[in-house]
C-alpha positions as CSV (number, residue, x, y, z in Angstrom):
1,M,17.6,22.4,5.4
2,D,16.0,19.1,6.5
3,K,15.6,17.0,3.4
4,F,12.7,14.9,4.8
5,P,10.9,17.1,7.4
6,S,7.7,15.2,7.4
7,Q,9.4,11.9,8.3
8,K,11.1,13.4,11.4
9,R,8.1,15.4,12.6
10,A,5.8,12.4,12.2
11,V,7.7,10.4,14.8
12,Q,6.2,12.3,17.8
13,Y,2.8,10.8,17.1
14,L,4.0,7.2,17.1
15,Y,4.4,4.5,19.7
16,P,8.0,3.6,20.7
17,P,9.7,1.0,18.6
18,V,8.8,-2.6,19.6
19,D,10.5,-5.9,18.5
20,P,8.4,-8.8,17.2
21,F,7.6,-11.5,19.7
22,D,7.2,-14.0,16.8
23,S,8.6,-14.2,13.2
24,R,8.1,-17.0,10.9
25,R,8.4,-18.1,7.3
26,L,5.1,-19.4,5.8
27,T,5.1,-21.6,2.7
28,V,2.2,-20.8,0.4
29,S,1.3,-21.8,-3.2
30,E,3.3,-21.5,-6.4
31,G,6.7,-21.9,-4.6
32,H,6.3,-18.7,-2.6
33,S,7.5,-18.3,1.0
34,L,6.2,-15.3,3.1
35,Y,7.9,-13.5,5.9
36,V,5.3,-13.0,8.7
37,E,5.9,-11.3,12.1
38,Q,3.8,-10.4,15.2
39,C,4.4,-7.7,17.7
40,G,2.7,-6.1,20.7
41,N,0.4,-8.1,23.0
42,P,0.1,-11.8,22.1
43,D,-3.4,-11.8,23.6
44,G,-4.4,-8.5,22.2
45,V,-6.8,-7.4,19.5
46,P,-5.6,-8.8,16.2
47,V,-4.7,-6.2,13.5
48,I,-3.1,-7.1,10.2
49,V,-1.1,-4.5,8.3
50,L,-1.1,-4.6,4.5
51,H,1.7,-2.6,2.9
52,G,1.6,-0.7,-0.3
53,G,3.1,-1.1,-3.7
54,P,2.4,-3.8,-4.7
55,G,6.0,-4.6,-3.9
56,G,6.7,-2.2,-1.1
57,G,7.3,-4.6,1.8
58,C,6.7,-3.9,5.5
59,S,9.1,-2.0,7.7
60,P,9.6,-1.7,11.5
61,A,8.1,1.8,11.4
62,M,4.7,0.2,10.5
63,R,4.6,-1.4,14.0
64,R,4.4,2.0,15.7
65,Y,0.8,2.9,14.9
66,F,-0.6,0.4,17.4
67,D,-0.6,0.5,21.2
68,P,1.6,-2.6,22.0
69,Q,-0.4,-3.1,25.2
70,V,-3.7,-3.4,23.3
71,Y,-2.9,-4.8,19.8
72,R,-1.6,-8.1,18.5
73,T,-0.1,-6.6,15.3
74,V,0.6,-8.9,12.3
75,L,2.8,-7.7,9.4
76,F,4.0,-9.6,6.4
77,D,5.8,-9.1,3.2
78,Q,3.6,-9.8,0.2
79,R,4.7,-12.2,-2.5
80,G,7.9,-11.3,-4.3
81,C,9.1,-8.4,-2.0
82,G,10.8,-7.6,1.3
83,R,11.9,-10.8,3.0
84,S,9.5,-13.0,1.1
85,R,10.9,-15.3,-1.6
86,P,11.5,-15.6,-4.5
87,H,12.4,-12.0,-4.7
88,A,10.9,-9.8,-7.4
89,S,9.0,-12.8,-8.8
90,V,5.6,-12.2,-10.5
91,S,5.0,-15.9,-11.1
92,G,2.0,-17.1,-9.2
93,N,1.6,-13.5,-7.9
94,T,-2.0,-12.1,-8.3
95,T,-4.4,-10.2,-6.2
96,W,-6.3,-13.4,-5.5
97,D,-3.1,-15.2,-4.4
98,L,-2.6,-12.4,-1.9
99,V,-6.2,-12.7,-0.6
100,S,-5.5,-16.4,-0.2
101,D,-2.3,-15.6,1.7
102,I,-4.1,-13.4,4.2
103,E,-6.5,-16.3,4.9
104,T,-3.5,-18.7,5.3
105,I,-1.9,-16.3,7.7
106,R,-5.1,-15.9,9.7
107,E,-5.6,-19.6,10.0
108,D,-2.0,-20.3,10.8
109,L,-2.1,-17.8,13.7
110,G,-5.5,-19.0,14.9
111,I,-7.2,-15.6,14.5
112,E,-10.9,-15.4,14.0
113,K,-11.2,-11.8,12.9
114,F,-8.8,-9.0,12.1
115,I,-8.9,-5.2,12.1
116,V,-7.4,-4.7,8.6
117,F,-5.1,-1.7,8.3
118,G,-3.8,-0.8,4.8
119,G,-2.6,2.2,2.8
120,S,-2.4,2.9,-0.9
121,W,-2.2,-0.6,-2.6
122,G,-2.6,-1.9,0.9
123,A,-6.0,-0.1,1.0
124,T,-7.0,-1.8,-2.3
125,L,-6.0,-5.2,-1.0
126,S,-7.8,-4.5,2.3
127,L,-11.0,-3.7,0.5
128,I,-10.7,-6.7,-1.8
129,Y,-10.0,-9.0,1.1
130,A,-13.0,-7.6,3.1
131,I,-15.3,-8.0,0.1
132,S,-14.1,-11.6,-0.3
133,H,-14.2,-12.5,3.4
134,P,-16.4,-10.0,5.2
135,E,-17.0,-12.4,8.1
136,R,-13.2,-12.2,8.9
137,V,-13.0,-8.3,9.2
138,R,-13.8,-6.4,12.4
139,H,-13.0,-2.9,11.1
140,L,-11.2,-1.4,8.2
141,V,-8.6,1.4,8.6
142,L,-7.5,2.7,5.2
143,R,-5.0,5.4,4.1
144,G,-4.5,7.0,0.7
145,V,-7.4,5.1,-1.1
146,F,-6.6,3.4,-4.4
147,L,-9.5,1.6,-6.1
148,M,-7.5,0.0,-8.9
149,T,-9.3,1.8,-11.7
150,Q,-8.2,2.8,-15.1
151,A,-8.9,6.5,-14.3
152,E,-6.4,6.3,-11.4
153,L,-3.7,4.7,-13.6
154,D,-4.3,7.3,-16.3
155,W,-3.9,10.0,-13.7
156,F,-0.6,8.9,-12.5
157,Y,0.9,7.3,-15.6
158,G,-0.8,9.2,-18.3
159,G,0.3,12.8,-17.4
160,G,-2.4,14.0,-15.0
161,A,-0.1,14.2,-12.0
162,G,2.7,15.3,-14.3
163,Q,0.9,18.6,-14.9
164,F,1.7,19.5,-11.3
165,W,5.3,18.1,-11.5
166,P,6.3,18.7,-15.1
167,E,10.1,18.5,-14.5
168,T,9.7,15.3,-12.5
169,W,7.3,13.8,-15.0
170,A,9.8,14.6,-17.8
171,R,12.5,12.6,-16.1
172,F,10.2,9.6,-15.9
173,R,8.6,10.0,-19.4
174,D,11.9,10.7,-21.2
175,M,13.3,7.3,-20.2
176,I,11.0,6.0,-23.0
177,P,11.3,6.7,-26.7
178,E,8.7,9.2,-27.9
179,E,6.9,6.7,-30.1
180,E,6.2,4.5,-27.1
181,R,4.9,7.2,-24.7
182,G,1.2,6.6,-25.4
183,D,1.3,3.8,-22.9
184,L,4.0,4.2,-20.3
185,I,2.9,1.3,-18.2
186,D,3.3,-1.1,-21.2
187,A,6.6,0.6,-22.3
188,Y,8.1,0.2,-18.8
189,H,6.8,-3.4,-18.7
190,K,8.9,-4.3,-21.7
191,R,12.0,-3.0,-20.0
192,L,11.3,-4.2,-16.5
193,F,10.9,-7.8,-17.8
194,C,13.5,-7.7,-20.6
195,G,15.9,-10.2,-19.0
196,D,18.8,-7.7,-18.8
197,L,19.4,-7.0,-15.2
198,R,21.1,-3.7,-15.9
199,V,18.2,-2.4,-18.0
200,E,15.6,-3.7,-15.6
201,T,17.3,-2.1,-12.6
202,K,17.8,1.3,-14.4
203,H,14.1,1.5,-15.4
204,A,13.0,0.1,-12.0
205,Q,14.8,3.0,-10.3
206,A,13.2,5.5,-12.6
207,W,9.7,4.0,-12.0
208,S,10.3,4.1,-8.2
209,A,11.7,7.6,-8.2
210,W,8.6,9.0,-10.0
211,E,6.3,7.6,-7.3
212,N,8.6,8.4,-4.4
213,A,9.0,12.0,-5.6
214,L,5.2,12.7,-5.3
215,A,4.6,10.8,-2.0
216,S,5.0,13.8,0.4
217,V,3.5,17.2,0.3
218,Y,7.0,18.4,1.4
219,S,8.6,17.0,-1.7
220,S,11.1,18.9,-3.8
221,G,10.3,16.7,-6.8
222,H,13.2,14.4,-6.4
223,G,12.5,10.9,-5.3
224,G,16.1,9.8,-4.9
225,E,17.6,6.6,-6.2
226,A,16.3,3.5,-4.4
227,P,18.6,0.5,-3.9
228,G,18.6,-1.6,-7.0
229,D,17.2,-4.8,-5.4
230,Y,14.3,-2.9,-3.7
231,A,13.5,-0.8,-6.8
232,R,13.4,-3.9,-9.0
233,A,11.0,-5.8,-6.8
234,F,8.8,-2.7,-6.3
235,A,8.7,-1.7,-9.9
236,R,8.3,-5.2,-11.4
237,L,5.4,-6.1,-9.0
238,E,3.6,-2.8,-9.3
239,N,3.9,-2.8,-13.1
240,H,2.8,-6.5,-13.3
241,Y,-0.4,-5.7,-11.3
242,F,-1.1,-2.6,-13.2
243,V,-0.7,-4.2,-16.6
244,N,-3.2,-6.8,-15.4
245,K,-5.6,-4.2,-14.0
246,G,-5.3,-5.6,-10.5
247,F,-6.6,-9.0,-11.8
248,L,-10.1,-7.8,-11.2
249,D,-13.0,-8.9,-13.4
250,H,-13.8,-5.4,-14.6
251,D,-13.0,-1.7,-14.1
252,G,-14.7,-0.3,-11.0
253,W,-15.0,-3.8,-9.4
254,I,-14.4,-2.5,-5.8
255,L,-17.2,0.1,-5.8
256,A,-19.5,-2.4,-7.6
257,N,-19.0,-4.8,-4.7
258,V,-18.8,-2.4,-1.7
259,H,-22.3,-3.4,-0.7
260,R,-20.7,-6.6,0.6
261,I,-18.9,-4.6,3.4
262,A,-21.8,-2.2,4.1
263,H,-22.1,-3.7,7.6
264,I,-18.4,-3.4,8.5
265,P,-17.3,-0.1,10.1
266,G,-14.3,1.7,8.8
267,D,-12.1,4.8,8.8
268,I,-10.4,6.4,5.8
269,V,-7.5,8.8,6.4
270,Q,-6.8,10.7,3.2
271,G,-4.3,13.5,2.4
272,R,-6.0,16.5,0.8
273,Y,-3.1,17.0,-1.6
274,D,-2.4,13.3,-2.4
275,M,-0.9,13.4,-5.9
276,I,-0.6,9.6,-6.2
277,C,-4.1,8.7,-5.1
278,P,-6.3,11.7,-5.5
279,P,-9.0,12.3,-2.8
280,Q,-11.9,11.9,-5.2
281,R,-11.6,8.1,-4.9
282,A,-11.7,8.2,-1.1
283,W,-14.8,10.5,-1.4
284,D,-16.5,8.1,-3.9
285,L,-15.8,5.2,-1.6
286,A,-17.2,7.0,1.5
287,Q,-20.4,7.9,-0.4
288,A,-21.0,4.2,-1.1
289,W,-20.1,2.9,2.3
290,P,-22.6,3.6,5.1
291,L,-20.4,2.9,8.2
292,V,-17.2,4.7,7.2
293,D,-15.8,7.9,8.6
294,L,-13.7,9.9,6.1
295,H,-10.9,12.0,7.7
296,M,-9.5,14.5,5.1
297,I,-6.1,15.7,6.3
298,R,-5.2,19.2,5.2
299,N,-1.6,20.0,4.2
300,A,-0.9,16.3,3.6
301,G,0.0,14.2,0.7
302,H,0.2,10.4,0.2
303,A,2.9,9.1,2.5
304,L,2.2,7.2,5.7
305,S,5.0,9.3,7.3
306,E,3.1,12.6,6.7
307,P,2.7,14.1,10.2
308,G,-1.0,14.8,9.9
309,I,-1.7,11.4,8.5
310,S,0.4,9.6,11.2
311,A,-1.3,11.6,13.9
312,E,-4.8,10.8,12.6
313,L,-4.0,7.1,12.2
314,V,-2.8,6.8,15.7
315,R,-5.9,8.6,17.0
316,V,-8.1,6.2,15.0
317,M,-6.3,3.2,16.4
318,D,-6.4,4.6,20.0
319,R,-10.1,5.3,19.6
320,L,-10.8,1.7,18.5
321,A,-8.7,0.5,21.4
322,E,-11.0,2.4,23.8
323,Q,-14.1,1.2,22.1
324,I,-13.0,-2.4,22.2
325,G,-11.8,-2.2,25.7
């Protein structure tokens, strides 16, 4: 039986693989260096892709949602992950640093306005960037909406999602002594930043496996064991941002400021059975945002590779290409 059916079936909706026409390393603040690449049409419509996590990094597959004849697609690895350096570093690594990095990339590439395309944490960052710099955003395309609220963290790390996946939740929870399970984000934080590489990697792989296991509606409940270097960057960065509540001023900051993007059109593509970022948040956002279309995808979970989600994202980008053209 195919272990990852959604990933293979999703390929039919995507554009053929393309190579970057430009890749560069961009020095930003606090000693960080970002990997940035461009692909598609150098004179095309600029779209910037914001990956998830925090800490997930971009991949070649992310280039394939955009018609390479139409779009000038910009991808980059956010601070501390992927090909950016220093690896797995949380020093000088906040939401506001990332917002500043997007502006630095935009200016370095001579782009006036982007379409901003982001999923999961990438959707969070897309919204925060747009709220901060609405004059630089042409359109927002969001997948698997995460609004960086305490309710969402409680759902995923406080046992809500675990009620649907009790055996998978038990593997994640049982890495922590019973007396510390009241706050698993904090308990994992102590171990992910303990200074012992073996302990950090062991808990990083458990952290990553819990999320990976719930990403697809086709999941068997096993997320597999991610490579140690990848898992350590992913888990440390994600945990760092969650411990600090996304570095936002207050809970519910995005919805409280959504009026700042009321004039910007957008599309939300949301899996009906998303266990990581439940559809309620996408619905709440759509109710507060006049110019957004919410596409609720049946029989789909959270992953970008879900066939229904991939197909809808390509349709959205093709529709925008027709409108712009």
